[in-house]
C-alpha positions in Angstrom: 164.4 -62.8 -54.7 167.4 -61.3 -52.7 167.2 -57.5 -52.4 170.2 -56.8 -50.2 173.0 -59.4 -49.7 174.7 -57.4 -46.9 171.5 -57.5 -44.8 171.1 -61.2 -45.5 174.7 -62.0 -44.4 174.3 -59.8 -41.3 171.1 -61.6 -40.4 172.8 -65.0 -40.7 175.7 -63.8 -38.5 173.4 -62.4 -35.8 171.3 -65.5 -35.8 174.5 -67.6 -35.3 175.5 -65.3 -32.4 172.1 -65.8 -30.9 172.3 -69.5 -31.1 175.8 -69.5 -29.6 174.7 -67.4 -26.6 172.3 -70.0 -25.3 173.2 -73.2 -27.1 171.6 -75.9 -24.9 174.8 -78.0 -24.5 176.5 -79.3 -22.5 174.3 -77.6 -19.9 170.6 -76.6 -19.9 170.7 -72.8 -20.2 167.0 -72.6 -19.3 167.3 -73.8 -15.7 165.2 -71.6 -13.4 163.9 -69.5 -16.2 160.5 -68.1 -15.4 159.8 -66.4 -18.7 161.4 -67.0 -22.1 161.5 -65.8 -25.7 162.5 -68.4 -28.3 165.6 -70.0 -26.7 166.4 -67.0 -24.4 165.6 -66.9 -20.7 164.2 -63.5 -19.9 163.6 -63.7 -16.1 164.4 -66.0 -13.2 163.9 -65.8 -9.4 166.5 -63.0 -9.3 164.9 -60.8 -11.9 165.8 -60.0 -15.5 168.6 -61.9 -17.3 170.6 -59.3 -19.3 172.1 -61.7 -21.7 168.7 -63.2 -22.4 167.3 -59.8 -23.2 170.2 -58.9 -25.4 169.8 -62.2 -27.3 166.1 -61.5 -27.8 166.8 -58.1 -29.2 169.5 -59.4 -31.5 167.1 -62.1 -32.7 164.4 -59.5 -33.6 167.0 -57.4 -35.4 168.1 -60.5 -37.4 164.5 -61.1 -38.4 164.1 -57.4 -39.5 167.3 -57.6 -41.5 166.1 -60.9 -43.1 162.9 -59.2 -44.2 164.8 -56.2 -45.6 167.1 -58.5 -47.5 164.3 -60.2 -49.5 162.1 -59.0 -52.2 159.2 -61.4 -51.5 158.2 -64.5 -49.5 158.8 -62.6 -46.2 156.4 -64.5 -44.0 157.2 -67.9 -45.4 160.9 -67.3 -45.0 160.6 -66.1 -41.4 158.5 -69.2 -40.5 161.1 -71.5 -42.1 164.0 -69.7 -40.3 162.3 -69.9 -36.9 161.6 -73.6 -37.4 165.2 -74.2 -38.4 166.5 -72.1 -35.5 164.4 -74.0 -33.1 165.3 -77.5 -34.1 168.9 -77.1 -35.5 170.5 -77.2 -32.0 168.8 -80.4 -31.1 169.9 -82.0 -34.4 173.5 -80.9 -34.0 173.6 -82.1 -30.4 172.1 -85.5 -31.4 174.6 -85.9 -34.2 177.5 -85.0 -31.8 176.3 -87.5 -29.2 175.7 -90.3 -31.7 179.1 -89.9 -33.4 181.7 -88.2 -31.2 180.6 -87.9 -27.6 181.7 -90.1 -24.7 181.1 -90.5 -20.9 178.4 -88.0 -19.6 178.6 -85.9 -22.7 176.8 -88.7 -24.5 173.8 -88.7 -22.1 170.6 -87.0 -23.1 167.4 -86.3 -21.1 164.0 -85.6 -22.6 163.1 -83.2 -19.7 160.0 -85.1 -18.7 161.1 -86.4 -15.3 158.9 -85.9 -12.2 159.1 -86.1 -8.5 156.5 -86.6 -5.8 156.9 -85.9 -2.1 154.5 -87.3 0.5 154.4 -85.9 4.1 154.8 -88.6 6.7 155.4 -86.6 9.8 157.4 -83.5 10.9 160.8 -83.5 9.1 160.1 -86.9 7.4 158.8 -87.3 3.9 158.7 -90.0 1.3 160.3 -88.9 -2.0 159.8 -90.6 -5.4 161.4 -89.5 -8.6 161.6 -91.0 -12.1 163.2 -89.9 -15.3 164.6 -91.4 -18.5 168.2 -90.9 -19.6 169.6 -92.1 -22.9 173.3 -93.1 -23.4 174.1 -92.5 -27.1 177.7 -93.8 -26.9 179.1 -97.3 -27.6 180.3 -97.7 -24.1 178.6 -98.0 -20.7 178.6 -94.8 -18.8 178.6 -94.5 -15.0 178.0 -91.2 -13.1 176.6 -89.7 -10.0 173.1 -88.2 -10.2 172.0 -85.1 -8.2 168.6 -83.4 -8.2 168.3 -79.6 -8.7 165.5 -77.4 -7.6 163.5 -76.0 -10.5 162.6 -72.8 -8.6 164.1 -71.5 -5.4 161.8 -69.3 -3.4 163.2 -67.9 -0.2 165.7 -70.8 -0.1 163.0 -73.4 0.3 164.2 -76.8 -1.1 162.1 -79.1 -3.2 163.5 -81.6 -5.7 167.0 -81.3 -4.2 165.7 -82.9 -1.0 166.3 -86.2 -2.8 170.1 -85.4 -2.4 169.7 -86.0 1.3 170.1 -89.7 0.5 172.3 -89.1 -2.5 174.2 -88.7 -4.7 173.0 -91.8 -6.7 175.4 -93.9 -8.7 173.9 -94.7 -12.1 175.2 -96.9 -14.9 173.6 -96.8 -18.3 174.6 -99.5 -20.9 175.9 -98.5 -24.3 173.2 -97.2 -26.7 170.5 -97.7 -24.2 167.7 -95.8 -22.6 167.2 -96.3 -18.9 164.3 -95.4 -16.7 165.6 -94.3 -13.4 163.1 -94.7 -10.5 164.1 -93.7 -7.0 162.0 -94.0 -3.9 163.5 -92.7 -0.6 162.5 -92.0 2.9 164.0 -88.6 3.6 165.0 -87.4 7.1 164.9 -83.6 6.9 165.7 -82.7 10.5 168.9 -81.0 9.3 167.2 -79.2 6.4 165.9 -75.8 7.8 163.7 -74.8 4.8 161.9 -77.4 2.8 158.5 -78.4 1.3 156.3 -80.7 3.3 154.8 -82.4 0.2 153.8 -81.9 -3.4 154.8 -82.9 -7.0 157.1 -81.5 -9.6 157.4 -82.1 -13.3 160.1 -81.2 -15.8 162.7 -81.7 -13.1 166.4 -80.8 -13.6 169.3 -83.0 -12.6 173.1 -82.8 -12.5 175.4 -85.6 -13.8 178.8 -85.8 -12.2 181.8 -87.8 -13.4 184.9 -86.9 -11.4 185.6 -83.3 -12.2 183.1 -83.2 -15.1 179.5 -82.2 -14.6 176.5 -81.4 -16.7 173.1 -79.8 -15.8 170.2 -81.3 -17.7 
């Protein structure tokens, strides 16, 4: 089945490098990405991301080497490798958080949080955000929560407007999922550029514990 062992080994090494380049822990490497390929951000609001492009090229090279290393079952093998490549980081992160991680390193986020902003009058809006965080450790974890803008166009703030009344102190019990729901009246008179209303899904947040921080 194996035609070229050297090509197979090189393919595995390159795939490992690709995974290391944008391994999604402890921070979300896809923040502000506008176009992606596999796990690589290709563009953001500032243009092309060089490391993301390099990672994409390396991934394609690894797939070509994989095909060249095999005598048959090319398509089947590529599909299996892509599936493993996609899910292995999540499995490794979950194992680490369940077994070894502590404090904010043990917190996971499913990425499905949302925010809604309602215009009240000039420079005053009602903001509502909810998200679910999971503490995988055997100890309670306390941290400060900040909201990050998913996209920044001309410096106009959106989700981060919730930080006007923040940061928010959150405690999650050991081995517990917590739904965080925040409803705030936001005075934006000191914020020069901001949205007047709207909704966001797939929001991003920052967890802060002293000098430690994570972007999720």
